[in-house]
Residue frames as a rotation matrix with the C-alpha (Angstrom) as fourth column:
UNK 1
0.599 0.801 0.026 -0.04
0.801 -0.598 -0.031 -0.02
-0.010 0.039 -0.999 -0.02
UNK 2
-0.435 -0.630 0.644 1.19
0.559 -0.749 -0.355 3.53
0.706 0.206 0.678 -0.77
UNK 3
-0.149 0.440 -0.885 0.37
0.984 -0.026 -0.179 5.01
-0.102 -0.897 -0.429 2.63
UNK 4
-0.758 -0.133 -0.639 1.05
0.129 -0.990 0.053 8.71
-0.639 -0.042 0.768 1.67
UNK 5
-0.894 0.432 -0.117 -1.32
-0.194 -0.139 0.971 8.28
0.403 0.891 0.208 -1.36
UNK 6
-0.299 0.819 -0.490 -3.90
0.719 0.531 0.449 6.54
0.628 -0.218 -0.747 0.75
UNK 7
-0.400 0.103 -0.911 -3.76
0.774 -0.495 -0.395 9.23
-0.491 -0.863 0.118 3.48
UNK 8
-0.925 0.036 -0.378 -4.27
-0.179 -0.919 0.350 11.96
-0.334 0.392 0.857 0.79
UNK 9
-0.639 0.744 -0.196 -7.32
-0.009 0.247 0.969 10.14
0.769 0.621 -0.151 -0.65
UNK 10
-0.172 0.607 -0.775 -8.82
0.959 0.283 0.008 9.75
0.225 -0.742 -0.631 2.89
UNK 11
-0.653 -0.063 -0.755 -8.32
0.371 -0.895 -0.246 13.49
-0.660 -0.441 0.608 3.44
UNK 12
-0.947 0.283 -0.151 -10.09
-0.285 -0.530 0.799 14.20
0.146 0.800 0.582 0.20
UNK 13
-0.419 0.820 -0.391 -13.04
0.442 0.560 0.701 12.02
0.793 0.121 -0.597 1.07
UNK 14
-0.356 0.193 -0.915 -13.28
0.907 -0.165 -0.388 13.58
-0.226 -0.967 -0.116 4.51
UNK 15
-0.918 -0.130 -0.376 -13.46
0.019 -0.959 0.283 16.86
-0.397 0.253 0.882 2.72
UNK 16
-0.713 0.687 -0.138 -16.35
-0.145 0.047 0.988 15.64
0.686 0.725 0.066 0.76
UNK 17
-0.192 0.616 -0.764 -18.10
0.861 0.479 0.170 14.44
0.471 -0.625 -0.622 3.93
UNK 18
-0.672 -0.128 -0.730 -17.46
0.564 -0.727 -0.392 17.86
-0.481 -0.674 0.560 5.43
UNK 19
-0.901 0.387 -0.195 -19.43
-0.419 -0.660 0.624 19.49
0.113 0.644 0.757 2.53
UNK 20
-0.463 0.746 -0.479 -22.17
-0.004 0.538 0.843 16.85
0.887 0.391 -0.246 2.62
UNK 21
0.516 0.638 -0.572 -22.71
0.569 0.243 0.785 16.62
0.640 -0.730 -0.238 6.36
UNK 22
-0.152 -0.724 0.673 -21.14
-0.092 -0.667 -0.739 19.64
0.984 -0.174 0.035 7.98
UNK 23
0.362 0.339 0.868 -22.85
-0.841 -0.282 0.461 19.19
0.402 -0.897 0.183 11.41
UNK 24
0.994 -0.067 -0.090 -21.86
0.091 0.948 0.305 15.60
0.065 -0.311 0.948 11.70
UNK 25
0.324 -0.946 0.033 -18.26
0.660 0.201 -0.724 16.43
0.678 0.256 0.689 10.78
UNK 26
0.063 -0.201 0.978 -18.30
-0.434 -0.887 -0.155 19.41
0.899 -0.415 -0.143 13.11
UNK 27
0.757 0.356 0.548 -19.28
-0.650 0.321 0.689 17.06
0.069 -0.878 0.474 16.02
UNK 28
0.826 -0.556 -0.094 -16.60
0.544 0.829 -0.125 14.51
0.148 0.052 0.988 15.00
UNK 29
0.150 -0.788 0.598 -14.04
0.194 -0.570 -0.799 17.35
0.970 0.235 0.067 14.75
UNK 30
0.338 0.042 0.940 -14.82
-0.748 -0.594 0.295 18.47
0.571 -0.803 -0.170 18.26
UNK 31
0.958 0.020 0.284 -14.45
-0.209 0.727 0.654 15.00
-0.194 -0.686 0.701 19.65
UNK 32
0.691 -0.709 0.141 -11.20
0.630 0.494 -0.600 14.32
0.355 0.503 0.788 17.64
UNK 33
0.053 -0.657 0.752 -9.72
0.050 -0.750 -0.659 17.55
0.997 0.073 -0.007 18.66
UNK 34
0.873 0.386 0.296 -10.56
-0.241 -0.186 0.953 17.12
0.423 -0.903 -0.069 22.42
UNK 35
0.652 -0.679 -0.337 -7.19
0.756 0.616 0.222 15.42
0.057 -0.399 0.915 23.04
UNK 36
-0.015 -0.636 0.771 -5.47
0.528 -0.660 -0.534 18.73
0.849 0.400 0.346 22.11
UNK 37
0.209 0.258 0.943 -6.83
-0.574 -0.749 0.332 20.14
0.792 -0.610 -0.008 25.38
UNK 38
0.760 0.056 -0.647 -5.62
0.362 0.791 0.493 17.26
0.539 -0.609 0.581 27.49
UNK 39
0.511 -0.612 0.604 -3.40
-0.753 -0.658 -0.029 18.14
0.415 -0.440 -0.796 30.43
UNK 40
0.439 -0.423 0.793 -2.31
-0.641 0.470 0.606 14.79
-0.629 -0.775 -0.065 31.78
UNK 41
0.418 -0.379 0.826 -1.23
0.631 0.775 0.036 12.86
-0.654 0.506 0.563 28.59
UNK 42
-0.220 -0.517 -0.827 1.34
-0.398 -0.727 0.560 14.37
-0.891 0.452 -0.045 26.10
UNK 43
0.418 0.393 -0.819 0.91
-0.884 -0.033 -0.466 14.14
-0.210 0.919 0.333 22.35
UNK 44
-0.518 -0.630 -0.579 3.28
-0.750 0.660 -0.046 11.27
0.411 0.410 -0.814 22.06
UNK 45
-0.912 0.211 0.353 1.38
-0.073 0.762 -0.643 9.12
-0.405 -0.612 -0.679 24.51
UNK 46
0.104 0.964 -0.243 -1.97
-0.499 -0.161 -0.852 10.14
-0.860 0.210 0.464 22.96
UNK 47
0.217 0.007 -0.976 -0.69
-0.976 0.007 -0.217 9.11
0.006 1.000 0.008 19.47
UNK 48
-0.831 -0.515 -0.209 0.73
-0.491 0.857 -0.159 5.76
0.261 -0.030 -0.965 20.69
UNK 49
-0.581 0.718 0.383 -2.70
-0.051 0.437 -0.898 4.96
-0.812 -0.541 -0.218 22.23
UNK 50
0.300 0.663 -0.686 -4.42
-0.742 -0.290 -0.605 6.11
-0.600 0.690 0.405 18.99
UNK 51
-0.222 -0.416 -0.882 -2.28
-0.914 0.403 0.040 3.69
0.339 0.815 -0.470 17.01
UNK 52
-0.971 -0.098 0.219 -2.78
-0.174 0.915 -0.363 0.76
-0.165 -0.391 -0.905 19.35
UNK 53
-0.166 0.981 0.101 -6.51
-0.097 0.086 -0.992 1.35
-0.981 -0.175 0.080 19.17
UNK 54
0.170 0.186 -0.968 -6.24
-0.954 -0.215 -0.209 1.76
-0.247 0.959 0.141 15.34
UNK 55
-0.716 -0.531 -0.453 -4.82
-0.628 0.774 0.084 -1.76
0.306 0.345 -0.887 15.30
UNK 56
-0.866 0.433 0.248 -7.52
0.136 0.683 -0.718 -3.26
-0.481 -0.588 -0.651 17.50
UNK 57
0.128 0.954 -0.273 -10.26
-0.129 -0.257 -0.958 -1.64
-0.983 0.157 0.090 15.36
UNK 58
-0.275 -0.390 0.879 -8.35
0.743 0.495 0.451 -2.44
-0.611 0.777 0.153 12.13
UNK 59
0.808 0.545 -0.224 -8.65
0.350 -0.750 -0.561 1.13
-0.474 0.375 -0.797 10.76
UNK 60
0.006 -0.830 0.557 -6.22
1.000 0.018 0.016 1.90
-0.023 0.557 0.830 7.95
UNK 61
0.313 0.119 0.942 -7.29
0.389 -0.921 -0.013 5.49
0.866 0.370 -0.335 7.83
UNK 62
0.988 -0.026 0.152 -6.71
-0.151 -0.383 0.911 5.90
0.034 -0.923 -0.382 11.57
UNK 63
0.505 -0.845 0.178 -3.28
0.740 0.530 0.414 4.19
-0.444 -0.078 0.893 11.04
UNK 64
0.067 -0.446 0.892 -2.30
0.870 -0.411 -0.271 6.72
0.488 0.795 0.361 8.30
UNK 65
0.611 0.394 0.686 -3.56
0.098 -0.898 0.428 9.68
0.785 -0.194 -0.588 10.32
UNK 66
0.977 -0.097 0.189 -1.94
-0.204 -0.167 0.965 8.84
-0.062 -0.981 -0.183 13.56
UNK 67
0.304 -0.934 0.189 1.44
0.937 0.329 0.117 7.67
-0.172 0.142 0.975 12.12
UNK 68
0.019 -0.331 0.943 1.67
0.562 -0.777 -0.284 11.06
0.827 0.535 0.171 10.55
UNK 69
0.707 0.288 0.646 0.76
-0.316 -0.688 0.653 12.71
0.633 -0.666 -0.396 13.93
UNK 70
0.919 -0.379 -0.104 2.99
0.285 0.459 0.842 10.37
-0.272 -0.803 0.530 15.89
UNK 71
0.160 -0.867 0.473 5.94
0.953 0.010 -0.303 11.36
0.258 0.499 0.827 13.63
UNK 72
0.151 0.025 0.988 5.27
0.126 -0.992 0.005 14.96
0.980 0.123 -0.153 14.24
UNK 73
0.866 0.285 0.412 5.07
-0.374 -0.180 0.910 14.32
0.333 -0.942 -0.049 17.95
UNK 74
-0.024 -0.989 0.146 8.55
-0.946 -0.025 -0.324 12.67
0.324 -0.146 -0.935 17.93
UNK 75
0.750 0.313 0.583 7.39
-0.500 0.845 0.189 9.06
-0.434 -0.433 0.790 18.51
UNK 76
-0.333 -0.905 -0.264 10.28
-0.913 0.239 0.331 6.68
-0.236 0.351 -0.906 18.02
UNK 77
0.018 0.372 -0.928 9.78
-0.643 0.715 0.274 3.27
0.765 0.592 0.252 16.28
UNK 78
-0.732 -0.300 -0.611 10.83
0.184 0.777 -0.602 1.50
0.656 -0.553 -0.514 19.44
UNK 79
-0.849 0.518 0.109 8.21
-0.353 -0.401 -0.845 3.33
-0.394 -0.756 0.523 21.49
UNK 80
-0.069 0.830 -0.553 5.56
-0.996 -0.022 0.091 2.56
0.064 0.557 0.828 18.95
UNK 81
-0.281 -0.065 -0.958 6.50
-0.345 0.938 0.037 -1.05
0.895 0.341 -0.286 18.77
UNK 82
-0.987 0.011 -0.161 6.06
0.152 0.393 -0.907 -1.40
0.053 -0.919 -0.390 22.59
UNK 83
-0.543 0.837 -0.074 2.66
-0.636 -0.467 -0.615 0.26
-0.549 -0.287 0.785 22.37
UNK 84
-0.010 0.508 -0.861 1.67
-0.888 0.391 0.241 -2.11
0.459 0.768 0.447 19.52
UNK 85
-0.750 -0.386 -0.538 2.75
-0.099 0.869 -0.486 -4.95
0.654 -0.311 -0.689 21.69
UNK 86
-0.866 0.487 0.112 0.10
-0.169 -0.075 -0.983 -3.92
-0.470 -0.870 0.147 24.22
UNK 87
-0.008 0.822 -0.569 -2.59
-0.987 -0.099 -0.130 -3.86
-0.164 0.561 0.812 21.37
UNK 88
-0.270 -0.060 -0.961 -1.56
-0.558 0.823 0.105 -7.40
0.785 0.564 -0.255 20.37
UNK 89
-0.966 -0.151 -0.210 -1.76
0.083 0.586 -0.806 -8.60
0.245 -0.796 -0.554 23.89
UNK 90
-0.573 0.820 0.018 -5.18
-0.483 -0.320 -0.815 -7.07
-0.663 -0.475 0.579 24.44
UNK 91
0.035 0.586 -0.809 -6.50
-0.970 0.214 0.113 -8.56
0.240 0.781 0.576 21.15
UNK 92
-0.582 -0.225 -0.782 -5.21
-0.122 0.974 -0.190 -12.04
0.804 -0.015 -0.594 22.33
UNK 93
-0.984 0.176 -0.022 -6.79
0.049 0.149 -0.988 -11.48
-0.170 -0.973 -0.156 25.70
UNK 94
-0.287 0.926 -0.244 -10.14
-0.859 -0.362 -0.363 -10.53
-0.424 0.105 0.899 24.21
UNK 95
-0.076 0.196 -0.978 -10.03
-0.701 0.687 0.192 -13.68
0.709 0.700 0.086 22.06
UNK 96
-0.876 -0.364 -0.316 -9.25
0.006 0.648 -0.761 -15.62
0.482 -0.669 -0.566 25.22
UNK 97
-0.773 0.631 0.058 -12.22
-0.306 -0.292 -0.906 -14.15
-0.555 -0.718 0.419 27.14
UNK 98
0.012 0.856 -0.516 -14.65
-0.983 -0.085 -0.165 -14.62
-0.186 0.509 0.840 24.18
UNK 99
-0.458 -0.211 -0.863 -13.44
-0.414 0.910 -0.003 -18.22
0.786 0.356 -0.505 23.73
UNK 100
-0.998 0.033 -0.059 -14.60
0.068 0.423 -0.904 -18.74
-0.004 -0.905 -0.424 27.28
UNK 101
-0.419 0.878 -0.230 -17.90
-0.653 -0.468 -0.595 -17.22
-0.630 -0.099 0.770 26.44
UNK 102
-0.180 0.291 -0.940 -18.29
-0.861 0.415 0.293 -19.58
0.476 0.862 0.176 23.49
UNK 103
-0.825 -0.149 -0.545 -17.84
0.091 0.917 -0.389 -22.58
0.557 -0.370 -0.743 25.96
UNK 104
-0.869 0.495 -0.032 -20.38
-0.070 -0.186 -0.980 -21.11
-0.491 -0.849 0.196 28.23
UNK 105
-0.176 0.803 -0.569 -22.81
-0.928 -0.328 -0.177 -20.77
-0.329 0.497 0.803 25.49
UNK 106
-0.405 -0.014 -0.914 -22.23
-0.569 0.786 0.241 -24.18
0.715 0.618 -0.327 24.18
UNK 107
-0.955 -0.038 -0.295 -22.66
0.184 0.705 -0.685 -25.72
0.234 -0.708 -0.666 27.56
UNK 108
-0.644 0.757 -0.112 -25.85
-0.394 -0.453 -0.800 -23.76
-0.656 -0.471 0.590 28.22
UNK 109
0.023 0.680 -0.733 -27.41
-0.995 -0.058 -0.086 -24.61
-0.101 0.731 0.675 24.86
UNK 110
-0.435 -0.293 -0.851 -26.31
-0.462 0.884 -0.068 -28.20
0.772 0.364 -0.520 25.15
UNK 111
-0.948 0.035 0.316 -27.93
-0.283 0.355 -0.891 -28.81
-0.143 -0.934 -0.327 28.61
């Protein structure tokens, strides 16, 4: 994938959405920009969290956007890799918990 080209295409489509649904995009913008007013987490930390969440939600647009912001915030590849390790562990943990739910469901329905 050409990430820079993809990011530019997403920005264009978001611009289209801004014209078609300005109030929706205004609300999204307020939510997305709320982190800029955060006082307890710095930009690097917020971007690493955003990228870990982007992995768990499988959002390529989020990845492109937040890698760009992470680079601007000075996130190092090693820091990012550690944050992504947390995302991987959480995904594995969620699969484990939901596997237990499948067994519960199976046993209940098989009773």
